[in-house]
N, C-alpha and C positions, 0 to 999 in steps of 0.2 A: 504494500500500500504506500502510495506517495503522499508526502505531507505537502499540502498546498501552502505556498507562501502568501502572506497577507498583503494585499495591495490596496492603495487608496486610503481615504480618511473616513472615519465614522461620522455620523450625523452630529454627534455631540462635539467632536473636534471642530467641525465646520462652523457650528453655531457659536462656539467660543471665539474663534478667529473673527467671525463677522461682528460679534459683540464688541470685541476689542477695537476693531477698525471703526465701528460706529462711535464708540466713546472718544477715540482720538479725533475723529472728524468734528464732533460736537465741541470739543475743546479748541481745536486748531482754527477752524474757519472764522469765528468771531475775532480771534486775535490777529489773524492775517488781514481781515477786512478793515480793521481800524487804521492800518497803515497805508491803504490804497489812497493815492492822491495827496499824501501828506507833504511831499516835497515840492509841490507846485509853487508855493510862495518863495521858497528858497531858489528854485530854478528861475523864476521871474527876476529876482534880485540879482542873481549871478549873470543872467543874460543882459540885464540893464547895465551892469558894470562893464561887461565886455563891449557893449555898444558905446558907452561913455568913453572908454579908452580909444575905440576906433574913431569916434568923432573928434576927440582931442588930437589924435595923430593926423587925421585928415585936415583939420583946420590949421595945424601948425606946419605941416609939410607942404601945403599948397601955396604956390606963389600967385595963383590967380585968385580973383575975387570969388568967394563962395557963392553958390546960388542962393536965392532968397529962401528956399525951403526944399528939403527932401521929404517926400512922403512915400513910405513903403506900404504896400497893400497887406492884406491878411496873410499872404504867404511869408511875410517877414522880409528881412534884408538878405539878399543872396550874397554868397561869398564870391567875389569877382576880383581876382588879382590884377586883371587888365583894365579895371575901371579907371576913371579919371582920378587925378591926385586929390581932388576935393570931395570924392565920394567915399563915405565910410565903408562901403562894401569892399573896397580895396584892402582894408585893414582887418577884416574879419577872417578867421580861419575856417569857420563853419557858418552855414546859414542860420538865421534866427528863426524862432518859432512864433514870436509875437510881432504885432505890427508897431511901427514907429513913425513919428513925425519929428524931423530934425530941422531947426531953424538955422539961419546963417550965423547967428551969434553963438550957436552951440547948445541951444535949448533942446531937450529931448523929451518927447512925450511917448510913453509906452502904452499903446492902446488908448484907452480913455481914463486910465487910473493914475499914473504917476508921471510927474514932470521933473526933470533935472535940468538945471539948478533952479 
């Protein structure tokens, strides 16, 4: 007579594993969801700083008169190394996410929320 080897899991073992996974999900999901979107304000501030540096570089390196105003659409400021010397897009390493309006005196408005200086 051959002894048959046991294969697979019993119903009790499967129920225990499913219960453990359900408990872990109940604990983990609310903790993960509270962090979603938390870095948005910090990202806006960091991008505004990068645009401020680019505008300062554009205004200081340009020998021509700056235009009256740069307005960038909802796509943000594109990164364009071949742009004119007075265009802040020349001094950005990556495109921006938010929209900006830049005046000839260096004033920057990010969307409709924050203006520098």
